[in-house]
N, C-alpha and C positions, 0 to 999 in steps of 0.2 A: 466637162471631160472627166472628171474624177467620178462623178455620179455615174456616167456611162460605164465606166470600167468597173465600178463597184457592182452595178446592175448586170454586166456581163459575167463577172466572175460569180456573183449570187446565182444566176441562172445555171451557170455550169455546175456549181456545186449542188444546187437541187436536182439537176439532171443526172448527175452521178450518183446522188442518193437513191433516186428512183429507180435508175438502171444503171447499176455498178459496172464497171468494165470486167470483162471475163477474167483477167488476171486475178482480180479481188475475189471474185467468186470462186475460182479454182483455189486459192489459198485458204479460203474459209471452208470449202468442202475437204479439203486435205486435213484442215485442223479438226473438223468434225469426225472425219474417218478416224484420226489418231485417237481421239478422246474415247470414240466408241470401242475401239480395240483395247484400250488401256482398261476401260470399265468392264470390257468383257473378260479380259484376263484377270482382273481383281476378283469377279464374280466366281470365275473358275477356281482360283486359289482359295477363296473362302468356302466354296463348295467341297473341294477336296479336303480342307482342315476339318469341316464340319463332318464329313462322310468318315474320315479317319478317326474322328472322336466318337462317333456312333459305332463303328466297328469295334473299337477298344471296349467300349462299355457293353456292347452286346457279347464280347469275347468274356468279358468278366463275369457278366450275367449268367452266361452258360457255364462258365467254370463254378459259380456259386451254385448253379441248379445240379451239377454233377456231384458237388460235396454233399449236397442235402439228400440227393438220391441215394448216394452210397452209405451216407449215415444212416437213413432209415432202414435200409436193408439189414443193417447189422443187428 
């Protein structure tokens, strides 16, 4: 009797592992979508920070070029 119960539970467990119920899949898909959104936002933030740094360095470089050009004209 106990063996039959165990075998039945085992078969149900394996069946759920192979073909999980839809509510489990929906939850997993939602988690995946949330993680994708989080990583996309982090990537955007990093890109914006990097672009601001590049713009700052470029502005500094342009300022240095203007100083060198004005100094060479004198």
